[in-house]
Every structure is written in C-alpha cells, then in structure tokens.
C-alpha positions in Angstrom: 214.4 348.3 146.1 215.2 350.8 144.3 217.9 353.8 146.5 214.4 355.7 147.0 212.3 353.4 149.2 215.7 352.7 150.6 216.7 356.2 152.2 213.4 356.5 152.8 213.1 353.0 155.7 216.1 354.5 156.9 215.2 357.8 158.1 211.6 356.4 158.7 212.9 353.0 160.4 214.0 354.8 163.5 210.8 357.2 164.5 208.6 354.5 164.0 210.4 351.9 166.0 210.7 355.1 169.4 207.0 356.1 168.0 206.3 352.5 168.8 208.2 352.5 172.4 206.3 355.5 173.2 202.8 353.8 172.3 204.1 350.8 175.2 205.3 353.5 177.6 202.2 356.4 176.9 199.9 353.2 176.8 197.7 353.5 180.7 196.9 357.4 179.3 197.0 357.5 175.9 194.8 355.4 173.8 197.4 352.4 172.8 199.5 350.6 174.7 201.3 347.3 174.3 199.7 345.6 171.2 199.9 348.9 169.3 202.9 349.9 170.6 204.6 345.7 169.9 203.0 346.8 166.5 204.7 348.9 165.5 208.5 348.3 166.9 207.4 344.5 164.6 206.5 346.4 161.6 209.8 348.6 162.1 212.1 345.9 161.8 209.9 344.2 158.6 210.6 347.6 156.8 214.3 347.5 157.4 213.2 343.3 155.9 211.1 344.5 153.8 213.6 347.4 151.7 216.4 346.3 152.7 216.5 342.6 152.9 216.9 339.8 155.2 220.0 339.7 155.9 220.2 343.8 157.6 217.6 343.0 159.5 218.4 339.8 161.2 222.0 341.2 161.8 219.9 344.3 164.3 217.2 341.4 165.9 218.2 337.8 164.5 215.9 335.3 165.1 217.0 334.0 168.0 216.5 337.7 169.9 213.5 337.4 168.7 212.5 333.7 169.5 214.4 335.6 173.5 211.9 338.6 173.3 208.7 337.3 172.3 209.3 334.1 175.5 210.5 336.9 178.1 207.5 338.9 176.9 205.2 335.8 178.0 207.2 335.2 181.9 207.0 338.7 182.5 202.9 339.0 181.6 202.2 336.2 183.5 204.7 336.6 186.2 203.0 340.1 187.2 199.4 338.2 187.1 201.0 335.0 189.7 202.4 338.0 192.1 198.2 339.4 192.4 197.3 335.9 193.6 199.5 336.2 197.0 197.6 339.5 197.4 194.5 337.6 197.2 193.4 337.0 193.1 194.8 336.9 190.0 196.9 340.0 188.6 196.3 342.4 191.9 198.1 345.8 191.6 200.9 345.1 194.0 202.6 348.7 192.9 201.1 352.3 193.6 199.2 353.7 191.9 200.6 357.7 192.4 198.8 360.8 191.2 196.3 360.6 187.7 197.3 361.3 184.3 201.4 361.1 184.9 204.2 358.5 183.9 204.2 356.1 186.6 200.4 356.3 187.5 198.8 353.2 187.1 200.7 350.0 189.4 201.4 347.8 187.5 199.8 348.0 184.3 202.5 350.4 182.6 204.5 347.1 183.1 201.7 344.8 181.8 202.4 347.3 177.9 206.1 347.4 178.1 205.9 342.7 178.7 202.7 342.6 175.3 204.4 345.0 173.9 207.9 343.3 174.1 205.9 339.8 172.8 203.8 341.2 170.1 207.2 343.0 168.9 209.1 340.2 168.6 206.3 337.7 167.6 205.1 339.9 165.3 208.6 340.3 163.8 209.0 335.6 163.7 206.2 335.0 162.4 207.5 338.1 158.9 211.0 336.3 159.0 210.4 332.7 159.3 207.5 333.6 155.7 210.2 335.0 154.4 213.2 332.5 154.9 210.9 330.4 152.9 210.5 329.6 149.4 208.6 327.8 147.0 210.3 326.9 143.6 207.1 325.1 141.2 209.0 321.9 138.7 207.8 322.1 135.4 207.4 318.3 135.8 204.6 319.6 138.4 206.4 319.1 141.4 206.1 321.7 144.1 209.9 321.6 146.7 209.9 324.3 150.3 213.1 325.8 150.8 214.4 327.4 153.9 216.8 329.6 152.9 219.0 330.3 156.1 222.1 332.2 154.3 222.0 334.1 151.3 223.6 332.0 149.8 222.8 328.7 151.7 219.5 326.4 151.2 218.5 324.5 153.2 215.7 321.3 151.8 
C-alpha cells in the first residue's frame, strides 16, 4: 500500500476501534449493540492488515488471542444466559434495572452486548486472518497448491 493509505489507516483505525467500543457500550440505549460494535472492532484490525500487512496486525492481536477472545465472549454470553436459570428461567435479568436512558440501566443487556462484541470482533478478524494466511499457487502443469504462510519468510505446504 502507498504512504497515503498507511497514514490514513494509522489515524482512522484507532477511531474505528473506539467507535466500535462506544457502539457496544451504548447499544442498549442507542441503535447498535454487540454485533454492530463487534464488526467495527474487527474492521479496525482488518484495516491494519490491509494497509500494513498481516505481520503488524498479528502483533496487535495474535491468532491465539483472537481465538481466546472469541471463546471467552461465547462463554460469558452462555454464563449470563445460564445464571438466569437459577432465578427461574433462561436469560433472567438478575441485575437491577436502574434509571431509564442511563448507561447502567438495562440489567444484563450491556454485559450481553460486551460478550457479543468480543465474539464478533475476534471471530471476524480470525476469519480474515485465516483467509489472508493462505496462498493459492497454480503451476504451469495445471496443478494447484494451497500454502499456509506462518511467517513472512516461512511457507508450509
């Protein structure tokens, strides 16, 4: 990528990440929520990958950390759903509701949005990185090889 694209991405990737966190945090008050915010969070890491390459993006969010955040988001969401069973039914709101139109006013909904945002953001980046790590090589004899790039210098078949 050119220098202009890199400078623009360097500026806007942080704002995109911050806006995604805002959408997740205020998803129960305004339009948005965990999924929309998670897409923005994952998109900020994808922007870094497209502009600077997978090496820098994997320094910011590694494959193992992405997998961990994906699993942790799913476990938090499942935990919130199952804790309600102790009160009588699935997804019971066990936290106080608070004042309407305030940040802490929706019981477990903001926690569910955080879990969904973690899961969506991490899994979207993980899928993109998995696709970016595979190189398809077509030979002159008509055969095709699928190579996984583990590093910029090392290629496994």
